[in-house]
Structures are given as structure tokens and as C-alpha cells.
N, C-alpha and C positions, 0 to 999 in steps of 0.2 A: 266867747260867751261865758266861759267859766269864771272870768274875772269880774263878771257882773254880780250885784248883791241881791238880786231877786230870784235866783234859781232855786226851785224847790229841792229839799233835801233828797227825796227819792231819785231825782234826776242826777244830782251830784253823786249819789251812791252808785248808780248805774254807770256813770262816767268813770268813777274811780275803779270799779270792778273791771271794766273793759280795758282801761289803761294798764292795769296789772297783767291782763292777758296779753296785750300787745307787747309789754315789756318782756314777758316770758318768751313769747314766740319770736320776736325780732331782736333778741339779744340785749335789751336794755339793762336787765339785771346783771348779766355777765359783764357788761362794761363797767357798771358800778362796782362790782367785785374786783375787777382789774384795778380800778382807781384806788380802792380801799387797800388792796394788797401792796400797791406801790408806795402808799403813804405809811402803812403800818410797819413796813420793814420786818425786822426780827423781833419786835416787841410782842409780848404775849398778853399784855393788859393795857387796853386803850379806851379812850372815850371818843365818841364820834357824834357829830351834830349834822343833821340835814336841814337846810333852809328851804322852804317851799316843799314840805314833805308830802303834801297831798294826802293820799290814803295810807301812807306808811309802808307801801310794798317794798321800797328799797331798803328800809331799815329791817324789814322782815327777812329779806334776802341776806343782808349782812349778818343778822342774828343766826340764820341757818348755817352760813359759811363758818362763823366763829365756833358754833357748837361742833361742827364736823372737823375742825382743825385745832381744837384745844386752846382757843383764845377766850379771854374774858373781856367782854365789851359792855360798857355802859353807853347808852344812847339818848340823844335828845332829838325830838322832831318838832320843828317850828313851822307854823303856817298861819297866815293872816285870816283865813276863813274858819270860823267856828265849826261849820258843817264838815269841813275836811278833817279837822281834829277829832270831832265826834266819830266820824267814820273810821279814822285811823285807830282810835281806841278799840273799836269793835273788831276791826280787821286784824289787829295785832294782839289779841287777847293772850296768845301763847308766848309772846315775846317778853323776856325778862329784862329787868334793869333799863326801862325806857321811860323817859319823861316827855310829856306832850305839852307844848307851849303854844297858846293861841295869841299871836302878836305879829306885827311887822318885824321882820328879822332884825332890823336896825334898832328896835326898841326892846328886844327880848332881854330879860334880866338873867344872866348866867352867873351862877355862883363861882364857877371856875372856867377858865378858857379851855375848850375841848382840844384834845390832841389833833383830831382831824375834823375838818368841816367840808361838806360837799353840797352840791346841788345837782339835780337831775331834771331835765326838761323844765327848768325854772327861768334861766336867763333870757330866753327868747320872749318872755313876757314884758321885757323892759326896753326902754330907749337905750341908745349908746351910753348916755350918761349914767343910766341906771345900772347897766352891766358893769361899768367901771366901778360904781359904788359897791356892787356885790363883791368884786375882786378885792377892793380895798378893805372891806369888812372882814373877808377871809384872811387877808394878809395881817390885819391888826389883831385877829383873835385866835388863829390856829397855832398850836404849839409845835406840831410836827410837820403837818402838810395839809393841803387842800386839793380838791379836784372838782371838775365840772364835766358832766355828761350831758351833751345837748345836740341839737339837730344840725345837720349839714344842709344848707339851702341848695337844692339841686332839682332840676325839672323831673328827673326820673323818680326821685323821692316823692315829689308833689303828686304826680299823676298816679303813682303806685298806691300811696296811702289813700288818695281820693277814691280810687276804684275799690280797694279792699274794704274800707269803712262803708262805702256805699252798698257793697254786697253783703257784708257780714255784721255790721254794727246795728244794734238796736237802740243806740243812744244818739239823740239829735245833737247833743253836745259834742260827742266824738266825731260825728259826721261833719259838723261845722268847723270844729276847732282843729282837728288833726291836719287838714291841708293848710289852714292858715298858719299853724305852728311851723310847718316846713317853710312857708314863705317868710316867716320871721326868724328863721334859723340863721346860720353863720357861714361865711367863707373863712378860710384859714387866716388870711391876712387881717381880717376884722378882729378875730379873737386875740391874735398876737398883739395887735395895736392896743386893744383895750387892757390887756393884762400888763403890758409894758408901761402904759400910761399910769396904771394904778400903782405900779411898783417902782416908779422912776426914782423915788428917794429911798428905796429899800432894796439893797443888793444881796440880801441873805437868802434868796430863793433860787432854786434850780427848776426851770420849767421844761415841760415836754408836752407837745401837742401831737396827737396821733389820730388818724382817721380810723373809724371802726365800722364794721357792718352792723346794722343796715343804715347807712347814711347818718352816722353819728360822729361827733368829735369827743375825744377824751383829753382834757387838759389836766395835767397833774403838776403840782408844785411841792417841792420838798425843801425844808430849811437846810442850808448847807451844813450847819453844825450837826444835823441829824444824819 
């Protein structure tokens, strides 16, 4: 439902707020930080771009990690929905050095290619061809590395999130979309197939795919020269 164009802004805002809570409680933000750390290596000054940034909570988590660890980070958040960008601006008022872009990620105008590009709970919104396009765009535009944090399609994950959101969520969007998102998640071989297809003509990347709690995949890719 979140992909539809007629959702009232207060409902989108409630959805974004609950997703941030879910990401905190179920480890989504910690997985994003793992991916960021893997890609950043020993660098102390990096630029990072999130496609499908939603309410900006992942960038807020990276900003907090950077401040706690002496890193200088400039950030870009891209989302196709203006309501999500509007909420991200509100949600991340305390975050420094961040630019918000309302656009389809493929059409976003970037002055410079970011060091790191990532997505979180974004790829499951696409067809197989769309996922491959996401990976190809990351390959073409990331200077150091990219990563993807997304869902593992599994019966336990489906029924668990259906029960949890049914009991505790006040958002009809979360109640509807969270179980469907799991059904549109990935098995390991599917992700490996997509990223290998995207990088078939580009051998300068080192890939790693690891399962994370709770029922997530973390795919990281580092340029070999890095």
C-alpha cells in the first residue's frame, strides 16, 4: 500500500515512525551499520547515499555512529515519494551534512558519485529485473562499495511479523505491508543470481552475503582496488 500515490501524509508519517521502531527493536539499524563499516574500511571522511530512504532513519543511525567514532560523513537521501522526503527532513533535523532528493533513484542528479551507496528494505518492492537494475546502478555509481539490507523470505518471519504488527501496530499500512514485504523478500540464491547478473561484465567487486537476525540479508560489495 505504501507504493500507492493516494496515501494521506499523516498515515505515511505514522508508518515511517513505526518502521523506525521496528528497525531499532529487530536490529535493522545495526545491520545497516555493519554494512557501512564494511564499506568504509579505514577511511575517516566519506560520502554515503541511500536510495529509497523513506523517513531517513537509516541515515540518522549512520550519522550517530559517525559522530561516536570520529568519522566525517556527508549524506544523500533519495526517495521517489515527496511525503517521505518531507518526513525525512522533519525526522532528521539534528543530522548535519545531508541532502534530500525527491526523485526516482535512476533519475537523481548527483554532483559527485558517492563513496558508498546502500538500500534498506527497498529492493523487495521491485521485480527481479528491477532488483538487477538497482544493483547495476550501485555498481555504476559507488566509488568504494555498496550494500543492501533486506528481508529473508521465510514462514517464521512472515507469521511472526503478522502477529507482532497485529498486536502492537497502530498503522494500517504497517499491518498490511509488513507481512507482504516478507513474502516479497529473498532467498540466498535469488540475491546472488541478481547481483552476479548485474556485475557479469564488471569483475572489480568483491561480494559477501550474510544472514542476519531477525530474518535479514546483508549483501556487501567492495571494489577490489579499495
